Each structure stands twice: as structure tokens, then as C-alpha cells.
C-alpha positions in Angstrom: 18.5 -2.9 -43.2 21.3 -5.2 -45.1 22.9 -7.7 -44.2 25.7 -5.8 -44.1 24.6 -3.6 -41.8 23.4 -5.8 -39.7 26.6 -7.5 -39.1 28.4 -4.0 -38.6 25.8 -3.7 -35.9 26.2 -6.7 -34.3 30.3 -6.5 -34.4 30.1 -2.7 -32.8 28.0 -4.0 -29.6 30.3 -6.9 -28.8 33.3 -4.7 -29.0 31.5 -2.2 -27.0 30.4 -4.9 -24.4 33.9 -6.5 -24.7 35.5 -3.1 -23.4 33.0 -2.1 -20.6 33.9 -5.9 -18.9 37.2 -5.5 -19.3 37.3 -2.1 -17.9 34.9 -3.4 -14.8 37.5 -6.4 -14.5 40.4 -3.8 -14.4 38.9 -1.4 -11.8 37.8 -4.4 -9.5 41.2 -5.7 -9.4 42.8 -5.0 -5.8 45.7 -3.4 -6.5 49.0 -3.2 -3.9 49.5 1.0 -2.5 53.2 1.9 -3.0 54.8 2.7 0.4 58.1 4.4 1.3 59.8 4.6 4.8 60.5 7.6 6.5 64.1 8.6 5.7 65.8 10.0 8.9 69.3 12.1 8.1 70.7 14.9 6.6 68.8 16.9 4.4 70.0 20.0 1.8 67.6 21.5 0.0 68.1 23.4 -3.2 65.3 25.9 -5.1 65.0 25.8 -8.4 64.2 28.8 -10.3 64.0 29.8 -14.4 65.1 34.1 -14.5 66.4 36.8 -17.4 69.6 38.6 -16.7 68.6 42.8 -16.7 70.1 45.7 -16.5 70.9 46.6 -12.9 70.8 50.4 -13.9 68.8 51.7 -17.1 68.0 55.4 -18.2 64.7 55.8 -20.5 65.2 58.6 -23.1 62.3 61.0 -23.0 61.2 63.4 -25.3 61.9 66.9 -23.8 59.0 69.4 -23.4 59.4 71.9 -25.4 55.5 72.6 -26.0 55.3 70.5 -29.4 56.1 67.8 -31.5 59.6 67.3 -32.4 61.7 65.3 -35.2 64.5 63.3 -34.5 67.5 64.2 -36.6 69.7 61.4 -35.1 69.7 58.3 -33.3 72.1 55.6 -32.6 70.5 52.1 -33.6 69.5 49.6 -31.5 72.0 47.0 -29.8 74.9 50.3 -30.3 77.5 50.4 -27.3 78.1 53.8 -26.4 80.6 55.8 -23.9 79.7 58.7 -21.3 79.2 61.7 -22.9 78.3 60.7 -26.5 75.3 62.1 -28.2 72.6 59.4 -28.2 69.5 61.3 -29.6 69.3 64.5 -31.1 66.1 66.9 -32.4 65.4 69.5 -34.8 66.4 72.4 -32.7 65.8 74.9 -36.0 63.0 77.1 -34.1 65.2 76.9 -30.6 68.1 78.6 -32.7 65.6 81.2 -34.3 64.5 81.9 -30.6 68.3 81.8 -30.0 69.2 84.3 -32.4 66.0 86.6 -31.1 67.1 86.7 -27.7 70.8 87.2 -28.5 69.4 90.3 -30.7 67.6 91.4 -28.0 70.4 90.9 -25.3 72.8 93.3 -27.6 70.2 96.2 -27.9 69.2 96.1 -24.3 73.4 96.5 -24.0 73.5 99.3 -26.0 70.5 101.0 -24.5 72.2 100.7 -20.8 75.7 101.8 -22.3 74.0 105.4 -24.3 71.6 105.6 -20.8 75.0 105.6 -18.9 76.5 108.1 -20.8 73.6 110.3 -21.0 73.6 110.4 -17.2 76.8 111.1 -16.9 76.6 114.0 -19.0 73.4 115.4 -16.9 75.6 114.9 -14.2 78.3 117.2 -14.6 75.7 119.4 -16.0 74.0 119.5 -12.9 77.2 120.4 -10.9 78.0 122.8 -13.2 74.9 124.6 -12.7 75.2 123.9 -8.4 78.4 125.3 -9.1 77.0 128.6 -10.5 74.2 129.0 -7.8 76.2 128.8 -5.5 78.9 131.3 -6.4 75.5 133.5 -6.9 74.4 132.7 -3.5 77.8 133.9 -1.7 78.5 137.1 -4.2 74.6 138.1 -2.7 75.6 137.1 1.2 78.8 139.5 0.5 76.8 141.9 -1.1 74.1 141.9 1.7 77.1 142.3 4.4 78.2 145.6 2.6 74.1 147.0 3.8 75.3 149.5 6.5 77.3 151.0 4.3 74.7 152.1 1.3 71.3 153.4 1.3 68.1 152.1 2.7 67.1 150.9 -1.0 70.1 149.5 -2.1 70.2 147.5 0.9 66.6 146.5 0.6 67.5 145.8 -3.0 70.6 143.0 -1.8 68.3 141.3 0.4 65.9 140.5 -2.1 68.8 139.5 -4.4 70.3 137.0 -1.5 66.6 135.5 -1.1 66.3 135.2 -4.8 69.6 133.3 -5.0 69.1 130.7 -1.9 65.5 130.1 -3.6 67.2 129.3 -6.8 69.7 127.2 -5.2 67.2 125.0 -3.2 65.3 124.7 -6.1 68.1 123.5 -8.5 69.1 121.1 -5.8 65.7 119.6 -6.0 65.8 118.9 -9.6 69.3 117.8 -9.4 68.1 115.1 -7.1 64.8 114.3 -9.1 67.0 113.7 -12.3 69.3 111.3 -10.3 66.7 109.6 -8.9 65.1 109.3 -12.3 68.4 107.9 -14.3 68.5 105.7 -11.4 65.4 104.4 -12.0 65.8 104.3 -15.5 69.2 102.5 -15.5 67.6 99.8 -13.3 64.9 99.0 -15.5 67.7 98.7 -18.3 69.2 96.7 -16.3 66.5 94.6 -15.3 65.9 94.5 -19.3 69.2 93.4 -20.5 69.3 90.4 -17.4 65.7 89.5 -19.2 67.7 89.2 -22.3 70.2 87.5 -20.8 68.0 85.0 -19.2 66.1 84.1 -22.9 69.5 83.5 -24.0 70.7 80.9 -21.6 67.1 79.3 -21.7 67.1 79.1 -25.6 71.1 77.7 -25.3 69.9 75.6 -22.5 67.4 74.7 -24.6 69.1 73.5 -27.8 71.4 71.4 -25.2 68.3 69.8 -23.8 67.7 68.3 -27.4 71.1 66.8 -28.1 70.6 64.1 -25.1 74.0 62.4 -24.2 74.5 59.2 -22.7 75.5 59.7 -18.7 77.5 56.2 -18.6 78.6 53.4 -20.7 76.4 50.8 -22.1 74.6 50.2 -25.3 70.9 51.4 -26.6 67.7 49.3 -26.7 65.0 51.8 -29.3 61.4 51.2 -28.4 58.6 50.8 -31.1 56.9 53.5 -32.5 53.7 53.2 -31.9 52.6 56.5 -33.1 54.2 55.4 -36.7 50.6 54.6 -38.3 48.6 57.5 -36.4 48.4 55.6 -33.8 45.6 53.1 -35.2 47.1 49.7 -33.6 45.9 46.8 -35.9 45.9 43.1 -34.7 49.2 41.6 -35.1 51.1 44.7 -36.4 54.6 44.8 -36.6 55.4 48.3 -35.7 58.9 49.6 -36.2 61.5 51.2 -34.1 61.9 54.8 -33.8 64.3 56.4 -36.4 65.8 59.4 -37.9 62.5 61.6 -39.4 59.9 60.5 -36.8 58.0 63.0 -35.3 57.5 62.5 -31.4 55.7 64.3 -28.7 56.9 65.4 -25.4 57.3 62.4 -23.0 56.9 59.7 -25.3 60.3 57.3 -24.6 61.8 56.4 -27.5 64.6 54.4 -26.5 66.7 52.9 -23.0 70.1 53.0 -21.8 71.1 50.1 -20.6 74.5 50.4 -17.9 76.3 46.6 -18.9 78.9 47.5 -16.0 76.6 45.7 -13.4 74.1 43.3 -14.4 71.5 41.6 -12.1 69.5 38.7 -12.6 65.6 38.5 -11.9 63.1 35.7 -11.4 59.8 34.5 -9.8 60.2 32.5 -7.4 57.3 29.7 -6.1 54.4 30.6 -2.9 55.6 26.5 -2.2 59.6 27.3 -2.4 59.4 31.0 -0.4 59.9 29.3 3.1 63.3 28.2 1.9 64.7 31.2 0.2 66.1 34.2 2.3 68.2 36.9 1.6 72.2 36.6 1.2 71.6 33.1 0.3 74.1 31.7 -2.5 72.9 30.8 -5.8 74.4 29.2 -8.9 73.4 30.2 -11.9 74.0 28.7 -15.7 73.6 30.2 -18.5 71.1 29.1 -21.2 73.3 30.4 -24.1 76.6 29.0 -23.0 75.9 26.1 -20.9 79.6 26.0 -19.8 79.5 29.5 -17.6 78.7 28.5 -14.3 78.5 32.0 -12.6 77.9 32.2 -8.5 75.1 34.5 -7.5 73.6 35.8 -4.3 70.0 36.7 -3.4 69.6 40.0 -3.4 66.1 40.7 -2.2 62.6 38.9 -2.6 59.2 40.6 -2.9 57.2 40.7 0.8 53.8 40.5 -1.3 52.9 37.8 -3.7 51.6 38.6 -7.4 49.6 36.8 -9.7 50.5 36.7 -13.3 47.7 37.7 -15.6 47.3 34.7 -17.3 47.8 32.4 -14.7 46.4 34.1 -11.8 46.0 30.5 -9.7 49.4 30.9 -9.0 51.0 33.3 -7.0 54.8 34.3 -7.1 57.4 35.9 -5.0 59.4 38.9 -7.2 63.0 38.3 -6.6 66.5 39.6 -7.5 70.1 38.2 -7.4 73.2 39.4 -7.4 76.3 38.1 -9.9 79.6 37.9 -8.8 81.8 38.7 -11.1 81.1 38.9 -14.9 81.3 37.1 -18.0 81.2 39.0 -21.6 78.5 36.2 -22.3 76.1 36.9 -19.5 74.4 40.4 -21.5 71.0 41.9 -20.3 68.0 39.6 -22.0 69.8 36.2 -21.5 68.0 33.8 -19.7 69.5 31.8 -17.2 68.3 28.6 -15.0 69.2 29.2 -11.3 69.5 26.7 -8.6 69.5 28.6 -4.8 71.2 26.5 -1.7 68.5 26.0 0.6 68.8 25.3 4.2 70.5 22.6 5.7 68.4 20.2 8.4 70.3 17.8 10.4 68.7 14.5 12.3 65.8 15.3 9.9 62.8 12.9 9.1 61.7 13.7 5.3 59.4 11.6 2.8 58.5 12.1 -0.6 56.5 15.6 -1.5 53.6 13.1 -3.0 53.0 11.4 0.8 51.9 14.7 2.2 48.2 15.5 1.2 45.7 17.7 2.5 42.8 16.4 4.6 40.9 19.6 6.4 43.4 21.7 6.1 45.9 19.8 7.8 49.1 18.2 6.4 48.0 14.0 6.6 50.3 11.2 6.0 48.9 7.6 5.7 50.9 5.3 7.7 50.8 1.4 7.3 49.4 -0.1 10.1 48.2 -4.4 10.7 45.1 -3.7 9.6 45.7 -1.2 6.8 46.6 2.8 6.4 45.9 5.4 9.5 45.7 8.7 8.8 48.1 10.9 11.0 48.9 14.7 11.5 52.4 15.6 11.1 53.8 19.2 10.7 55.7 20.1 7.5 58.9 22.4 7.9 59.8 22.8 4.4 58.7 21.1 1.1 60.9 21.0 -2.0 60.0 19.8 -5.4 60.9 16.3 -4.6 60.2 15.8 -0.4 59.3 17.1 2.2 60.7 17.4 5.9 58.3 16.4 8.7 58.0 16.6 12.4 55.7 13.8 14.1 56.6 10.3 13.3 58.9 7.9 13.9 61.8 6.5 11.4 61.0 3.9 9.7 57.5 3.8 9.4 56.4 3.1 6.2 53.7 5.8 5.2 51.5 5.4 1.5 52.7 7.4 -1.7 49.3 7.6 -3.0 45.5 8.4 -0.9 44.6 5.1 -0.1 41.3 6.3 0.5 40.4 6.9 -3.2 39.2 3.8 -4.7 41.8 3.4 -8.2 45.2 3.3 -7.5 48.5 2.7 -9.5 49.8 -0.4 -10.1 53.9 0.0 -8.8 55.9 -1.4 -6.7 57.1 -0.4 -3.3 60.4 1.6 -3.2 63.1 0.9 -2.3 64.3 2.4 1.5 66.9 4.9 0.8 70.4 5.6 2.3 70.3 7.4 5.5 73.4 9.2 4.2 73.6 13.0 3.6 71.4 14.1 0.4 70.3 16.8 -1.7 66.6 17.4 -2.0 65.5 19.3 -5.2 
């Protein structure tokens, strides 16, 4: 080993020893524990949150079920405003138009068949009436001949009776045939009418299908076109940017290709931390600050709070509540997708005791503060009425009692002077 290497090693040893000695001396020095007196007075709580403006009503544009793929031939670009009744999406209706032409042809053919059957039934009814008239005349003539049997011989009388029986038989047979033909004609007419109704229904269905391929907006707003996840044949690569739907793309039934956003009424959606849930209730007022235009300040009201907390995908340890706000008034800069900062006016506590939030510790599952005594600090369990970002409103202590801002039971504490006492006037706690 060279002399230079020996010198470097010795220098490192000396420096390490100096650092260790300094750290030991630093940790062994007694440092004062910062304290603050318990405040008594009026406390106005406020809860702060971040949210996004969203439309109170959105309508997805879904590809109608037509039994196969459809091609987009018309689509309003994303962000384009529209009026109620405007065509937003249009699909290729060539197959449906062919089906409509075929159904229309079948309807016209059925109409002609019904007309022909009615004409034939009219002619047949006239022929039957004429045949019945002849048969009734023959029966009447035979009855007249038979009534004169007393004036003729026996043979002639017997002949008249036979002719009368034959005329009556022919009349009965003809009446039965006419009845049968009328029933058959009625049944045939019913079949043709049902055929016509079926053809008419096919026309209505084909026309309605064509109308469904032109999706119209039911309200005023603007369009938000979605990405076409099938643009690459259904294969999505990591980091790939998929294009939006556009005219010429083929889609499957049930696919959402766009959303219609109603801009006439917007709301704010946010996540509320679990610690702030007790300070927020339905109907509380809220001040809304728009990030894009800081000079715009709007007023709102808490509309609803979810009953159960949810955990975010990448932050499973922090449960949050979904909360929605109604915006009072309107501003052209406030559109869906804009980020806002929220200040919720929480409950007001008169004659309340409060300490900084950092002065309340969890000891064996109980909220505890460390009260200064003559011999040091004594832990005391308190009741926390509400917690905010900075203070905790408590019960179980006397005003003016000094409490520790750090846990005295820990071995190391920060070196900082004791905080000065705050005035007991009305104040707002964040």
C-alpha cells in the first residue's frame, strides 16, 4: 500500500469519527418541547377540496343493433356545439334502403292482390244472387204446378211433386254452396289483408331502422367523440395513442362512439377525505374558484354525499367520499372538464375549545393530548368534536392549559420555540 492510500484511509476514518461524535452530541442534547395553550372562543370550520366541473346530463351515442357492422358516413367533430334535433351521427343505410324498397314493393303487390280479391268477391256475389233468384223462381213455379194436382191426372200430379222436391233440393244445395263460397272468400280476404299488414309493418320497420341510423340530439350541447379502440384491429400496444372515431370507420352494435354533453346545467364532482366527512353535510354553501380563470368566483351548494367511502386504485390506504355540488348562476368560462378549488363552509362552534391538529395523538386508539404539569407532561384523553386541516375542536380540558405540539414520549424532538397564544376572537379554521 502506498503512502498516499494510507493518508486517504486515515482521513476517512477521522471524518467518520467526527460525524459520529457530532451526531451523538446532537441527539443527547435536551431540547425544549413546543407547547401551545388551549384556545376558547368561536371557531368557524372550512373544508377545502379539489374537483372538476362535469355536465349534469350526458347521453352516450350508441351504435344501433342492426345485426352486423355499420359504417360511419357522418360524425360531428369533438367539441362542436349543436342544437336539439341536429344530426350528430349518421351510418351507411344502403342495406336498409334496399330492404325498404323491397318491403314497399311487397306492400304494393299485397294492395293489388287485396283489390283483385275484393273485385272477384263482388262478381261472385252478384252471380250467386242471380243463381239464388233463379232457384227460388223455379221452386215457386213448381209449387204453383203442384197446387193444381186436383185438376190433373195422377201421373201428372206425381210429376209435379217430384219437380217441386227437386227444385227445393237444388235451392238448398245452392244456398249451401253460396254460404261456403262467401266464407272462403272472407277467409281469403283476411289472409290477403294480413299479408298486406305484414308488408306494411316491414315498411315501417325498414323506415324506422333508417331513421335510427341518423342519430339526432335531444338537447342543446356539444359533442365529445371517443377513441376508436378497434382502429388497429382490436390490438392495443402500450403507449399507443388511439384515434377518435371518424367517417369511414366500421363499428359494432352497442359501441359508444361519442357523448352528447348538456351544457345548460353543470355540477362539480370532488373527492372528500375521510377526516372531513363529519364537517360536511347536504345543503352547506361552497365557494368555487375556477383554476383557468382565478378572477371567477362562483357560489354553490352541497347536493349529495356518497354513503360509503371508496378507495382509489393507486391509493388504497386513503378512503374518500364522492361529493357533488350544484353551481348557482352561470359563467361562460365554466364548462365541463374545468378544474376548480372548493371551500366548503363547515359548522360554526361557539364557546369551543380548540388546539392545533398536531397536538392530538392517537394512544391505544383514543385521542390524547399531553398536558404540561410541574413534573413534565401528562397524557389525557379528550373528545374530538371535529377535525379540520389545522385545528381540532375538543372537549375535556380547561381553557389556557398548555399542551404539547409533539409527542413527549419520543426520544427526539424538533427544536423550535413555543408558539404564542392566539386571540380568543372569532376565527376560521381551515
